[in-house]
Structure formats: C-alpha cells, structure tokens
C-alpha positions in Angstrom: 11.2 60.6 44.7 10.9 61.5 48.4 12.4 59.0 50.8 9.8 57.2 52.9 11.6 58.2 56.1 11.8 61.9 55.3 9.8 64.0 57.7 7.9 66.9 56.2 7.9 69.9 58.5 6.7 73.5 58.9 8.8 75.7 61.2 6.9 78.4 63.1 9.5 80.7 64.7 10.4 84.1 66.0 14.1 84.5 65.0 16.0 85.4 67.3 19.4 83.9 67.6 18.7 80.4 68.7 15.7 80.2 66.3 18.2 81.0 63.5 20.5 78.1 64.6 17.4 75.8 64.7 16.4 76.7 61.1 20.0 76.2 59.9 20.1 72.7 61.5 16.8 71.8 59.8 18.2 73.0 56.4 21.4 70.9 57.0 19.4 67.6 57.0 17.6 67.6 53.7 17.6 63.8 53.4 15.7 63.6 56.7 13.7 66.8 56.9 11.7 68.5 54.1 11.0 72.1 55.1 7.7 73.0 53.5 7.9 76.6 54.8 8.9 78.9 57.6 6.2 81.0 59.3 7.3 84.0 61.4 5.6 85.1 64.5 6.1 88.0 66.9 8.0 87.0 70.0 11.7 87.5 70.5 11.3 90.5 68.2 8.5 92.3 66.4 7.1 90.5 63.4 8.8 92.7 60.8 12.1 91.6 62.2 11.4 88.0 62.8 10.1 87.6 59.2 13.1 89.4 57.8 15.5 87.3 59.9 13.9 84.1 58.7 14.7 85.1 55.1 18.3 86.1 56.1 18.9 82.8 57.8 17.7 80.8 54.8 19.9 82.8 52.5 22.9 82.2 54.8 22.1 78.5 54.5 21.9 78.7 50.7 18.2 77.8 50.6 16.5 80.7 48.8 13.9 78.2 47.7 12.3 78.0 51.2 9.0 79.8 51.4 8.8 82.4 54.2 5.5 83.7 55.5 4.6 86.4 58.0 2.1 85.3 60.6 0.6 87.1 63.6 2.1 90.3 64.8 0.8 90.2 68.4 -0.5 87.7 70.9 -4.2 86.8 71.0 -5.2 88.9 74.1 -2.1 90.6 75.5 0.3 93.2 74.4 3.5 91.9 72.8 6.4 91.4 75.1 9.7 90.9 73.3 13.3 90.0 74.2 15.1 92.6 72.1 17.8 93.1 74.7 18.8 89.5 74.0 17.9 89.1 70.4 18.2 92.6 69.0 20.6 93.0 66.2 24.0 94.5 66.7 26.4 95.8 64.1 28.4 92.5 64.4 25.2 90.5 63.7 24.6 92.4 60.5 27.9 91.2 59.2 27.0 87.5 60.0 23.6 87.4 58.3 23.2 88.7 54.7 20.6 91.2 53.8 17.7 89.2 52.3 17.1 89.3 48.5 14.4 86.7 48.6 10.9 88.1 49.0 8.4 86.9 51.6 5.3 85.1 50.3 2.2 87.3 50.2 -0.1 84.8 51.9 -0.6 85.2 55.6 1.3 82.6 57.6 -1.9 81.3 59.4 -3.5 80.7 56.0 -0.4 78.9 54.8 -0.6 76.6 57.8 -4.3 75.8 57.1 -3.9 75.3 53.4 -0.9 73.1 53.7 -2.4 70.9 56.4 -5.6 70.5 54.3 -3.9 69.8 51.1 -1.3 67.3 52.3 -2.3 63.8 53.4 -3.4 63.6 57.0 -0.6 62.8 59.4 2.2 63.7 57.1 3.1 67.2 58.3 4.9 67.9 61.6 4.8 71.4 63.1 7.9 72.8 64.8 7.1 75.6 67.2 10.1 77.6 68.2 8.3 80.7 69.5 4.9 81.8 70.9 2.1 79.6 69.7 -0.1 82.4 68.3 -0.1 81.3 64.7 -0.9 77.7 65.5 -3.7 78.7 67.9 -5.2 81.0 65.3 -5.1 78.3 62.7 -6.9 75.9 65.1 -9.5 78.5 66.0 -10.2 79.4 62.4 -10.3 75.7 61.2 -10.5 73.2 64.0 -10.5 70.3 61.6 -6.8 70.7 61.0 -6.0 69.3 64.4 -6.5 65.7 63.3 -4.3 66.3 60.2 -1.2 67.2 62.2 1.3 64.3 62.6 3.0 65.9 65.6 3.6 69.3 67.1 7.1 69.7 68.7 7.2 72.7 71.0 10.1 74.4 72.6 8.5 76.0 75.6 7.4 75.6 79.2 9.1 74.4 82.3 8.5 71.7 84.9 11.0 71.9 87.7 13.4 74.6 86.3 11.0 77.5 87.1 10.8 80.4 84.7 13.2 82.5 82.6 11.0 85.6 82.1 9.1 85.5 85.4 9.6 83.3 88.4 7.0 80.9 87.1 7.0 81.2 83.3 9.1 80.4 80.3 9.3 83.1 77.6 7.5 81.4 74.7 4.5 80.4 76.7 4.4 83.7 78.7 4.2 85.8 75.6 0.9 84.2 74.5 -0.4 81.9 77.3 -3.9 82.0 75.8 -2.6 80.6 72.5 -0.7 77.9 74.4 -3.8 76.9 76.3 -5.8 76.5 73.0 -3.0 74.4 71.5 -2.6 72.1 74.5 -6.3 71.5 74.6 -6.6 70.7 70.9 -5.9 66.9 71.0 -2.8 67.3 68.7 0.0 64.8 69.4 2.4 67.1 71.2 6.0 66.8 72.3 7.2 69.6 74.6 10.9 70.4 75.1 11.0 72.6 78.2 13.7 74.5 80.0 14.4 71.3 82.0 16.0 69.9 78.8 17.5 73.0 77.2 19.3 74.1 80.4 21.2 70.9 80.1 22.4 71.7 76.5 25.2 74.2 77.3 27.4 76.0 74.8 31.0 75.5 76.0 34.2 77.0 74.5 35.1 73.6 73.1 31.8 73.2 71.3 32.1 76.7 69.9 35.6 75.9 68.7 34.3 72.8 66.9 31.8 74.9 65.1 34.4 77.5 64.1 36.6 74.7 63.0 34.1 73.5 60.3 35.6 76.2 58.0 32.3 77.1 56.4 30.4 80.4 56.7 27.4 78.8 58.5 29.7 77.2 61.1 31.5 80.4 61.7 28.2 82.4 61.9 26.6 80.0 64.3 29.6 80.0 66.6 29.7 83.8 66.6 25.9 84.1 67.1 25.9 81.6 70.0 28.9 83.4 71.6 27.0 86.7 71.5 23.8 84.9 72.8 25.7 83.7 75.8 27.3 87.1 76.5 24.1 89.0 76.3 22.2 86.6 78.6 25.0 86.6 81.1 24.9 90.4 81.2 21.1 90.0 81.6 21.5 88.0 84.8 21.1 84.5 83.5 24.4 83.2 84.9 25.4 79.7 83.8 21.9 79.4 82.1 23.1 81.9 79.6 25.0 79.1 77.9 21.8 77.1 77.3 20.7 76.3 73.8 16.9 76.2 73.4 15.2 76.1 70.0 17.6 73.8 68.1 16.6 71.1 70.5 13.3 70.8 68.6 15.2 69.9 65.4 17.6 67.7 67.3 14.6 65.7 68.6 13.2 65.2 65.1 16.6 64.0 63.8 17.6 61.9 66.8 14.7 61.3 69.2 16.8 58.7 71.1 18.8 61.6 72.5 15.8 62.7 74.5 13.7 61.1 77.3 10.5 62.0 79.0 6.9 60.8 79.7 3.3 61.3 78.8 1.7 63.7 81.3 -0.9 66.5 81.5 0.3 70.1 81.3 -2.1 73.0 81.8 -1.4 76.7 81.2 -2.1 79.4 83.7 -4.0 82.3 82.0 -5.4 84.2 85.0 -3.0 84.7 87.8 -0.9 87.9 87.7 1.8 86.1 89.6 2.0 82.9 87.6 0.7 83.9 84.2 2.1 81.6 81.5 3.1 78.9 84.0 3.1 75.4 82.6 1.5 73.4 85.4 3.1 69.9 84.8 1.4 67.0 86.5 4.5 64.9 86.5 3.2 62.4 89.1 -0.4 62.2 87.9 -1.8 63.6 91.0 -4.7 65.6 89.3 -6.2 62.6 87.4 -6.3 64.8 84.3 -5.7 62.9 81.0 -2.2 63.2 79.5 -2.1 65.7 76.7 1.5 65.7 75.7 4.9 64.1 76.1 7.1 66.2 78.2 10.9 65.7 77.8 13.2 66.0 80.8 16.5 64.4 79.8 18.9 64.9 76.9 22.3 63.6 75.8 23.8 67.1 75.4 27.1 65.8 74.1 25.3 63.7 71.5 23.2 66.7 70.5 26.2 68.9 69.9 28.0 66.2 68.0 24.9 65.9 65.8 24.6 69.7 65.3 28.3 70.1 64.4 28.2 67.2 62.0 25.1 68.5 60.3 26.1 72.2 60.0 29.3 71.0 58.2 27.0 70.2 55.2 26.0 73.8 54.8 27.8 76.5 52.8 
C-alpha cells in the first residue's frame, strides 16, 4: 500500500550532468517520492542523447523499472540551442554511466504526460521540470484541461537578481524555449520556481565531493566524479565561482525538504520578443506592476542542509 505522504512525480528533464544527479536523488527516496516516469526533452543536449542518458542514469541507480519517454526534440518556435560544451559526454563520462539495456517506451512523452494526468486522481501528480518547458507547454496546448489536475509544477529555471547564465538577461532553461515558458506560467498551475538566485548558493566544495566519494557505492562515486567534471567544464567556460553551483537537484531537494528553501508569491512574466532580453524572467518581486502572482519564487536555501540531505539519500543507492 502506498504511504499517504508519498508524493507521486513525473520528471521532465534534459540530462545533462546535474539532471542526472537530480534523477538519482529522486530514485534514492522511494519512501517519499514515487517516480511515475521520466520524460526527456531537448535542451542541454539533443533529444536522442537526453533520452539515452535518462535510461543510463536509471540503470546506474538500479531502477530499470522506471519508464523513460522521449518528448519534444526542439523548442516550439525557435531553433534548438544546446549546452554540449558543458554537458557533452567525454570518454571518462562513458565509464561512469552504463550503456542502457532498458528500452525507451514507444509512446511520445507529451502523450504520456497527458494520459497520466487524466488517469490519476486530480491533484495527485507533481511535475518536476529540470529542462526547457517544451513538453509541458505542448501538453497544455493539446489538452488544456490537464492544468487543473496538476498538484504542483516545480521548475528549475529563471533568475531574479542574479542575471543570466546564457545571455546577460536569461537563464538557460527558459532561454531555450521562452514561448513554452510563457504558456506554462500563464496556465494557472500551482508553480514553484527555483531560479539561479537559489542554485548559485548551492556550491559544490571539495569537502562535499569527498563526502560523496566516501559513501563507497557506485552512485556516490559517479556523482562525485560527474560534479567535479561539471565544475571544471564550467570554469573553463568562464563561469568562475558559479561553476560550482548545483542547479537541477534543488528541485528534488525542495520536494523532499521544502523547509530548506524560502521565497514568496509573486508574478513572473517571460520576455519573448526582445532580441536583447529574450527569455528573461521578469520577476515583480516588490509587486510594482499590480499583476496577480502566478508562482512562488524561491530566493533562499540552506545549502549545507541540502548537501547533507543529498549525501544521506545517495548512500541508499547501489
């Protein structure tokens, strides 16, 4: 029998290094999170690679029972922009993640989202968005009635005062498909957004990597190696100290321990027209526009508590 407090989730992701860590963290808490499926989207990498990586991560975590679906291979209206210089696979990475033996499900990921939300009781499924919002926007356009069935959408994306990490104004996940983000934020779904303002506080230090390596399991060692590579690539890419930031796992950390995070209900609008600020999340933090709040934007996090949680959980995996 499923525990009453167990949250049922669908992960929509573009793995990607930090997406992989987020998926593993979700798999490491089976008594709190029931993963109904993972839907891949194009973003950090093209869809063929993100879908494959999702299967590889689940196999690393010993969960070949998790259903993996391929979703949209490009944004709604723009060409795909990837981050392959950061998330592209190296020879070392191929030793950390096994080649997948589990097959992807044949159903399109958008249809899986729709069918699951319509078949489950309203308000019982949470969506976790770790990449561009293309799949979720497509599902909402195709079947708008699913909006009222979603318990919560937790998004890693956007920025308030930290500015952008792919352009001066925009965070990567929102920038890749700003039109999809605009559709989702206007949908009326209960949304929690975890922006760069939070994730730039969650820094991977040598001590935290050592704790992961010290777990003595394959997942702890793999996560430590992947995060170390993640930091090195981003530092070479000019991110400086922000290269140590850990983004997507914060979504799962919020689901497991919401008290680690703080924020407020505000209105956030997406810029879809300006060539200078395309993908900007225009956060009305002080309520100066008079627009109705459409999400809860987080801006604080207990980074030490988050890493303690992640280390403790990953110890439960193979």
